C-alpha positions as CSV (number, residue, x, y, z in Angstrom):
1,M,-49.3,-27.9,-86.5
2,D,-45.6,-28.8,-86.0
3,T,-44.4,-26.8,-83.0
4,E,-41.0,-26.1,-84.8
5,Q,-42.9,-24.2,-87.5
6,S,-45.5,-22.5,-85.2
7,Q,-44.3,-19.1,-84.3
8,Y,-46.2,-16.5,-82.3
9,L,-44.2,-13.3,-82.8
10,H,-45.3,-11.3,-85.9
11,E,-44.6,-7.8,-86.8
12,V,-48.1,-6.2,-86.7
13,V,-48.6,-3.4,-89.3
14,I,-51.7,-1.3,-89.8
15,T,-52.5,0.7,-92.9
16,A,-55.0,3.4,-93.8
17,I,-56.7,3.9,-97.1
18,V,-57.5,7.5,-96.5
19,A,-60.5,8.8,-98.3
20,K,-61.2,12.5,-99.1
21,D,-63.6,13.9,-101.7
22,G,-64.0,10.6,-103.5
23,K,-60.2,10.0,-103.8
24,Y,-57.6,8.0,-101.9
25,L,-54.2,9.0,-100.7
26,I,-51.3,7.0,-102.0
27,T,-47.6,7.6,-101.4
28,R,-44.4,6.4,-103.0
29,R,-42.0,4.6,-100.8
30,A,-38.5,6.2,-100.6
31,P,-36.0,4.5,-102.9
32,T,-33.9,3.8,-99.8
33,K,-36.5,1.6,-98.2
34,R,-35.6,-2.0,-97.7
35,R,-39.0,-3.4,-98.6
36,F,-40.7,-2.3,-101.8
37,P,-38.5,0.8,-102.6
38,G,-40.0,3.3,-105.1
39,M,-43.4,1.5,-105.1
40,W,-46.7,3.2,-104.4
41,T,-48.8,2.2,-101.3
42,V,-51.0,3.7,-98.6
43,P,-49.8,5.2,-95.3
44,G,-49.3,3.1,-92.2
45,G,-46.8,1.4,-90.1
46,R,-45.9,-1.0,-87.3
47,L,-47.7,-1.4,-84.0
48,E,-45.3,-0.5,-81.2
49,T,-45.6,-1.5,-77.5
50,G,-45.6,2.2,-76.7
51,D,-49.0,2.5,-78.4
52,Y,-50.5,0.9,-75.3
53,L,-48.0,0.2,-72.5
54,V,-47.7,3.9,-71.6
55,M,-51.5,4.3,-71.7
56,P,-53.9,3.6,-68.8
57,K,-56.0,0.4,-69.4
58,E,-59.6,1.0,-70.2
59,T,-60.6,-2.1,-68.1
60,E,-58.8,-3.9,-65.3
61,F,-56.9,-6.1,-67.9
62,Y,-57.1,-4.5,-71.3
63,W,-56.2,-1.6,-73.6
64,Y,-58.8,-0.8,-76.2
65,N,-58.5,1.0,-79.6
66,V,-54.8,0.1,-79.7
67,L,-54.7,-0.4,-83.5
68,E,-56.7,2.8,-84.1
69,R,-54.4,4.8,-82.0
70,A,-51.3,3.3,-83.7
71,L,-52.8,4.0,-87.1
72,K,-53.6,7.6,-86.3
73,R,-50.0,8.0,-85.0
74,E,-48.4,6.4,-88.0
75,V,-50.5,8.4,-90.5
76,K,-49.7,11.6,-88.6
77,E,-45.9,10.7,-88.6
78,E,-45.8,9.5,-92.2
79,V,-48.0,12.1,-94.0
80,G,-48.8,14.8,-91.5
81,I,-52.6,14.5,-91.5
82,D,-55.3,13.5,-89.1
83,I,-57.8,10.7,-89.8
84,D,-61.0,9.5,-88.2
85,H,-63.8,6.9,-88.7
86,I,-61.4,4.0,-89.1
87,E,-63.0,0.8,-90.3
88,Y,-61.5,-2.6,-91.0
89,V,-61.2,-3.7,-94.6
90,T,-59.0,-6.8,-94.8
91,S,-55.8,-8.4,-93.5
92,L,-52.9,-10.3,-95.0
93,A,-49.9,-12.2,-93.8
94,T,-46.5,-12.6,-95.3
95,V,-43.0,-13.8,-94.6
96,H,-40.5,-11.3,-95.9
97,A,-37.3,-12.3,-97.7
98,D,-35.3,-11.8,-94.5
99,G,-37.6,-14.4,-92.8
100,S,-39.6,-12.0,-90.6
101,P,-43.3,-12.7,-90.6
102,S,-45.8,-9.8,-90.8
103,L,-49.5,-9.4,-90.2
104,V,-50.9,-6.4,-92.0
105,I,-54.4,-5.0,-91.1
106,S,-55.8,-2.8,-93.8
107,C,-58.4,-0.1,-92.9
108,V,-60.3,2.7,-94.6
109,A,-60.4,6.0,-92.8
110,D,-61.8,9.5,-93.5
111,Y,-59.4,12.4,-93.9
112,A,-60.1,14.7,-90.9
113,S,-57.6,17.6,-91.2
114,G,-54.1,18.8,-92.0
115,E,-51.9,19.3,-95.0
116,V,-49.9,16.4,-96.4
117,R,-46.3,16.6,-95.3
118,L,-44.2,13.6,-96.1
119,Q,-41.8,12.1,-93.5
120,E,-38.3,12.2,-94.9
121,G,-36.8,8.8,-95.6
122,E,-40.2,7.1,-95.6
123,T,-42.0,8.4,-98.7
124,D,-41.0,10.9,-101.4
125,Q,-44.2,11.6,-103.3
126,F,-48.0,11.5,-102.7
127,T,-51.1,12.0,-104.7
128,W,-54.9,11.7,-104.3
129,V,-56.4,9.2,-106.8
130,S,-59.7,7.8,-107.8
131,L,-59.8,4.0,-108.1
132,E,-59.5,4.3,-111.9
133,E,-56.5,6.7,-111.6
134,A,-54.8,4.3,-109.2
135,K,-54.3,1.9,-112.1
136,N,-51.7,4.2,-113.5
137,Y,-49.3,3.8,-110.5
138,Q,-46.8,1.0,-109.7
139,L,-48.7,-0.1,-106.6
140,I,-47.4,-2.8,-104.3
141,D,-49.1,-6.0,-105.2
142,G,-52.6,-6.2,-103.6
143,I,-52.9,-2.5,-102.9
144,Y,-55.2,-1.9,-105.9
145,D,-57.4,-4.7,-104.7
146,E,-57.6,-3.1,-101.2
147,L,-58.5,0.2,-102.8
148,A,-61.3,-1.5,-104.6
149,M,-62.5,-3.1,-101.4
150,A,-62.4,0.3,-99.7
151,E,-64.5,1.8,-102.5
152,H,-67.1,-1.0,-102.1
153,H,-67.0,-0.6,-98.3
154,R,-67.7,3.1,-98.6
155,Q,-70.7,2.2,-100.8
156,G,-72.0,-0.2,-98.1
157,I,-70.9,-3.3,-100.0
158,R,-68.9,-5.7,-97.8
159,T,-66.6,-8.1,-99.6
160,E,-63.6,-10.3,-98.8
161,W,-60.3,-9.7,-100.6
162,Q,-60.1,-11.0,-104.1
163,R,-57.9,-10.1,-107.1
164,S,-59.5,-7.3,-109.1
165,A,-59.3,-7.0,-112.8
166,V,-56.9,-4.0,-113.3
């Protein structure tokens, strides 16, 4: 690969498809958001160095469960609930219009506790939907397909991302 095009620094984002009673939590991004304003998605956010640098290492050289801790923090900040049993679903990469590259890791997690309280400035609405009901929302491209993957995952069916018929 050409070294001028090869970059190592990505924004790392982790998201949670939160499952509760057969439904999934989706939120509408605030209209003031720079990326995807007013569109529906799942909660999550960026990995921050504070998610591990301030923690003691589990081994001589490494921090473990960094993404899981970051996801729990982001979900708590964004929607006020606790999650557990986090499992990997898929990943995606993009280069945003401003030129910044992102790597997004999508997970499914169980609702653990709490009442949904939206973080002001991040999201302005939420709802719990079945996979079928999710079709009625203006989801960010690819989110419906991730919800379908999570549904399969919860049924013990492992798949790779593919476009679903909506």
